[in-house]
C-alpha positions as a printed Julia matrix, in Angstrom:
331×3 Matrix{Float64}:
  87.99  42.15  -41.22
  87.13  39.86  -38.32
  87.21  41.6   -34.72
  86.61  40.04  -31.29
  84.65  42.29  -29.06
  84.38  41.59  -25.3
  81.67  43.55  -23.53
  78.18  44.11  -25.17
  76.48  46.67  -22.93
  74.79  49.82  -23.82
  77.98  51.08  -26.02
  79.53  47.7   -26.67
  76.26  46.28  -28.3
  75.61  49.38  -30.33
  79.42  49.37  -31.65
  79.05  45.75  -32.67
  75.9   46.95  -34.97
  77.69  49.51  -36.22
  80.79  47.84  -37.28
  78.7   44.74  -38.63
  76.74  47.46  -40.99
  80.12  48.69  -42.28
  80.56  44.95  -43.63
  82.95  43.47  -40.98
  82.37  40.38  -38.9
  82.23  40.64  -35.09
  82.3   38.08  -32.87
  81.16  39.44  -29.64
  81.37  37.75  -25.97
  79.52  39.14  -23.0
  78.74  37.46  -19.5
  75.07  38.09  -20.44
  74.55  34.87  -22.62
  71.48  36.53  -24.11
  73.42  39.28  -26.14
  76.62  37.04  -26.54
  77.69  35.54  -29.81
  79.88  32.71  -27.94
  80.08  31.11  -24.51
  83.49  32.25  -23.74
  86.26  34.44  -24.43
  88.11  31.36  -25.62
  85.55  30.4   -28.27
  85.63  34.21  -29.46
  89.35  33.92  -29.98
  89.06  30.6   -31.46
  86.2   31.96  -33.9
  88.6   34.45  -35.13
  90.79  32.13  -36.74
  92.69  30.0   -33.99
  96.43  30.56  -34.98
  95.79  33.14  -37.74
  97.28  36.33  -37.2
  96.9   39.31  -36.95
  93.8   39.21  -34.71
  92.23  42.18  -33.14
  90.22  41.87  -29.9
  88.51  45.13  -28.54
  87.67  45.11  -24.64
  84.62  47.46  -23.8
  84.29  46.44  -20.0
  84.37  48.51  -16.84
  87.53  49.98  -16.31
  89.73  48.78  -13.42
  89.8   45.01  -12.23
  87.38  43.77  -15.18
  89.47  45.35  -17.87
  92.89  44.32  -16.06
  91.54  40.7   -15.89
  90.28  40.37  -19.32
  93.47  41.62  -20.69
  95.41  39.01  -18.63
  93.11  36.45  -19.92
  93.69  37.58  -23.53
  97.65  37.54  -22.99
  97.3   33.75  -22.54
  95.2   33.17  -25.69
  96.65  35.57  -28.42
  99.62  35.23  -30.55
 102.48  37.7   -31.44
 101.27  40.2   -33.81
  97.89  40.1   -32.47
  96.54  43.46  -31.01
  94.25  44.47  -28.07
  92.16  47.35  -28.13
  90.9   48.87  -24.68
  87.72  51.18  -25.59
  86.62  51.58  -21.85
  87.03  54.36  -19.73
  90.56  53.06  -18.43
  92.92  55.54  -16.64
  95.88  56.36  -18.74
  98.26  54.86  -16.56
  96.72  51.5   -16.69
  97.46  51.79  -20.38
 101.05  51.5   -19.84
 100.89  48.7   -17.44
  98.53  46.71  -20.02
 100.93  47.53  -22.87
 104.05  46.33  -21.12
 102.08  43.08  -20.08
 101.15  42.33  -23.84
 104.55  43.27  -25.11
 106.16  40.4   -23.34
 104.37  38.21  -25.68
 105.09  40.21  -28.62
 101.12  41.44  -28.72
 100.23  45.15  -29.33
  98.11  47.33  -27.72
  96.11  50.48  -28.36
  94.1   52.5   -26.03
  91.04  54.23  -27.37
  88.87  56.87  -25.94
  85.26  56.46  -27.16
  82.56  59.28  -26.91
  79.18  59.03  -28.26
  76.95  57.31  -25.89
  73.77  55.72  -26.96
  73.66  57.98  -29.92
  76.83  56.48  -31.45
  75.05  53.71  -33.48
  73.5   56.22  -36.03
  75.69  59.14  -35.43
  79.2   57.57  -35.28
  81.57  57.64  -32.16
  84.39  60.21  -31.6
  87.77  58.15  -31.36
  90.86  58.99  -29.39
  93.43  56.54  -29.9
  97.18  55.93  -28.75
  99.62  53.3   -29.61
 102.31  52.47  -32.23
 101.61  53.08  -35.72
 101.79  49.52  -36.68
  99.16  48.48  -34.36
  96.96  51.28  -35.15
  97.08  50.2   -38.89
  95.77  46.83  -37.9
  92.78  48.51  -36.3
  92.21  51.06  -38.68
  89.11  49.54  -40.56
  87.51  49.39  -37.33
  88.01  52.8   -36.51
  86.79  53.74  -40.02
  83.76  52.0   -39.38
  83.07  53.38  -35.96
  83.92  57.06  -36.62
  81.33  59.88  -37.74
  81.12  60.6   -41.29
  83.02  63.88  -42.34
  86.69  65.0   -41.71
  86.65  65.12  -38.04
  85.83  62.79  -35.25
  88.96  60.56  -34.88
  92.35  61.06  -34.08
  95.73  59.16  -33.41
  96.55  61.23  -30.39
 100.1   59.72  -29.71
 101.73  57.0   -27.86
 100.14  54.27  -25.49
  98.15  56.08  -23.1
  97.31  59.23  -25.24
  93.97  58.02  -26.21
  92.8   57.72  -22.64
  94.29  60.81  -21.48
  92.47  62.69  -24.45
  89.27  61.38  -23.55
  89.9   62.14  -19.81
  90.53  65.83  -20.64
  87.41  65.8   -22.99
  85.1   64.44  -19.94
  86.71  67.18  -17.75
  85.62  69.63  -20.22
  82.37  68.23  -20.2
  82.11  68.6   -16.51
  82.58  72.32  -16.64
  80.3   73.02  -19.63
  77.47  71.08  -18.24
  77.94  72.78  -14.99
  77.65  76.24  -16.62
  74.31  75.17  -18.61
  73.01  74.07  -15.11
  73.69  77.11  -13.08
  72.55  79.4   -16.04
  69.44  77.32  -15.98
  68.63  77.82  -12.11
  69.27  81.39  -12.35
  66.87  81.95  -15.17
  64.15  79.67  -13.17
  64.7   81.81  -10.07
  63.93  85.14  -11.35
  60.19  86.05  -11.91
  60.69  88.12  -15.27
  61.47  85.04  -17.45
  58.28  83.55  -18.61
  59.8   80.39  -20.27
  62.98  79.13  -19.36
  62.96  76.25  -22.08
  62.19  78.63  -24.77
  65.34  80.79  -23.88
  67.79  77.73  -23.89
  66.25  76.72  -27.17
  66.74  79.89  -28.9
  70.44  79.65  -28.0
  70.71  76.57  -30.18
  71.11  78.64  -33.32
  73.43  81.62  -33.77
  74.88  81.96  -30.63
  78.51  81.16  -29.53
  77.49  78.55  -26.32
  75.58  76.57  -28.94
  76.33  72.8   -28.46
  74.86  69.19  -28.57
  75.02  69.59  -24.89
  72.76  72.13  -25.17
  70.51  70.37  -27.41
  70.33  67.57  -25.04
  69.26  70.02  -22.34
  66.51  71.41  -24.35
  65.46  67.63  -24.88
  65.41  66.93  -21.28
  63.17  70.23  -20.54
  60.84  69.26  -23.42
  60.37  65.87  -21.65
  60.1   67.12  -17.91
  59.55  70.87  -17.76
  61.19  72.0   -14.61
  62.95  68.61  -14.52
  60.56  68.06  -11.47
  60.82  64.4   -11.78
  64.65  64.22  -11.44
  66.57  64.17   -8.03
  69.34  66.85   -7.77
  71.84  64.31   -7.5
  75.02  63.73   -9.87
  77.47  61.07   -9.95
  80.89  61.33  -11.1
  82.39  58.63  -13.69
  85.98  59.09  -12.18
  87.53  60.81  -15.0
  86.68  64.26  -13.83
  88.72  63.38  -10.65
  91.67  61.92  -12.82
  91.77  65.24  -14.84
  91.98  67.31  -11.59
  94.73  64.98  -10.46
  96.69  65.08  -13.58
  96.41  69.07  -13.59
  97.77  69.04  -10.01
 100.74  66.47  -11.03
 101.59  68.96  -13.87
 101.07  72.37  -12.33
  98.09  73.2   -14.71
  95.41  75.32  -13.21
  91.92  73.94  -13.94
  89.33  75.79  -11.57
  86.22  75.54  -13.73
  86.51  71.83  -14.07
  87.4   71.23  -10.38
  84.45  73.52   -9.44
  82.04  71.33  -11.32
  83.54  68.23   -9.95
  82.92  69.65   -6.24
  79.61  70.73   -7.38
  78.88  67.1    -7.95
  80.11  66.18   -4.45
  77.76  68.75   -3.01
  74.93  67.23   -4.73
  75.17  64.23   -2.79
  74.4   66.04    0.47
  71.07  65.99    1.99
  72.44  68.59    4.62
  75.74  69.83    4.07
  78.03  69.39    7.09
  80.29  72.2     5.91
  77.29  74.48    5.66
  76.36  73.79    9.1
  79.56  74.85   10.29
  79.76  77.95    8.22
  76.23  78.95    9.69
  77.54  78.26   13.16
  80.57  80.53   12.91
  78.44  83.45   11.19
  76.16  83.23   14.1
  78.99  83.42   16.8
  80.99  86.15   15.14
  77.98  88.31   13.71
  74.83  87.21   15.44
  73.39  86.03   12.06
  70.48  83.74   12.23
  70.7   80.05   11.55
  68.0   77.68   10.66
  67.11  74.92   13.09
  65.15  71.79   12.68
  61.6   71.93   14.46
  62.04  69.55   17.74
  59.79  66.72   18.22
  55.95  67.25   18.88
  56.46  71.26   18.59
  57.63  74.44   16.32
  60.61  76.46   16.57
  59.65  80.01   17.77
  56.03  78.93   16.92
  56.83  78.0    13.25
  58.32  74.91   11.94
  61.45  75.47   10.18
  61.64  79.07   11.17
  65.02  81.08   11.8
  66.27  80.94   15.39
  67.07  84.02   17.3
  70.56  85.12   16.53
  72.86  84.54   19.5
  75.15  87.53   21.07
  78.64  87.44   19.61
  81.13  86.39   22.62
  82.28  89.64   22.98
  79.13  91.14   23.43
  77.85  88.47   25.72
  80.8   89.07   27.98
  80.05  92.87   27.99
  76.5   92.24   28.58
  75.35  94.0    25.29
  72.71  92.98   22.83
  73.58  91.81   19.3
  74.36  95.22   18.08
  76.92  93.71   15.41
  77.27  94.89   11.9
  75.52  92.87    9.28
  78.22  92.08    7.1
  80.63  89.03    7.58
  84.31  89.99    8.75
């Protein structure tokens, strides 16, 4: 079949190639003329047969404004019976808006969560799609071309929005799994009894209950950069982790592991945590616990740059003229 594909970035470009390898015709448009097959979305639609329907156009651009603008444009170019597929990382609530917009012109809409990253060209893409059965059927040959070989890897998850909602939860789970591997790696590196942390991780790839593709990728990263010395400890979030937590709140579902993993990414972006400063100050106030201070310009603190500041006396002790004979534990 013929397919229009808008967005030929890292995933979109590889998807175009995989679909072509399966024997289908893909007319791709991208703002980058070096990778685009045509010079405009209008030219792409015309190349699909003009008034011939049904036509299928797959949108693979960033979520939010770019996706919304593209779908608005397609609504004016496509005909009744055609189908638009949003394969980006859109929020599931946007799917309902886009489906309603296209329905006014009797154009179908399918949302599709896509997982596979840069490996998808060779391994296939896991697909989670939502929409009416008739619309899904029109896209099915493309789903079959993109999905991995074997029994699993693709699912008609439900009505419009179900595909992106499923992909959102998938990414939330991914946050928690990666956080667990990362924390375990840090703990193994911290102790002085484990000689080769990379080999410990590698041993887990067979026969253990925590083996996974993410574990494989972690080992690959450690092989490429032992100790991960060249990587800064800073992690962005794509937005889907936040949406997962928000959906959990809306539905009164507890997701503590996913939430903690999301918050850990926020912490990673702080060179000097304001919250930890406040905690250190409070511990110093109630218990006389030492706080870390920066060295003043032109001199050291207590004769040693970066050393601990002498603990302050607890307020009650100061008033009584006593020393810092408080208990060592936090109250």
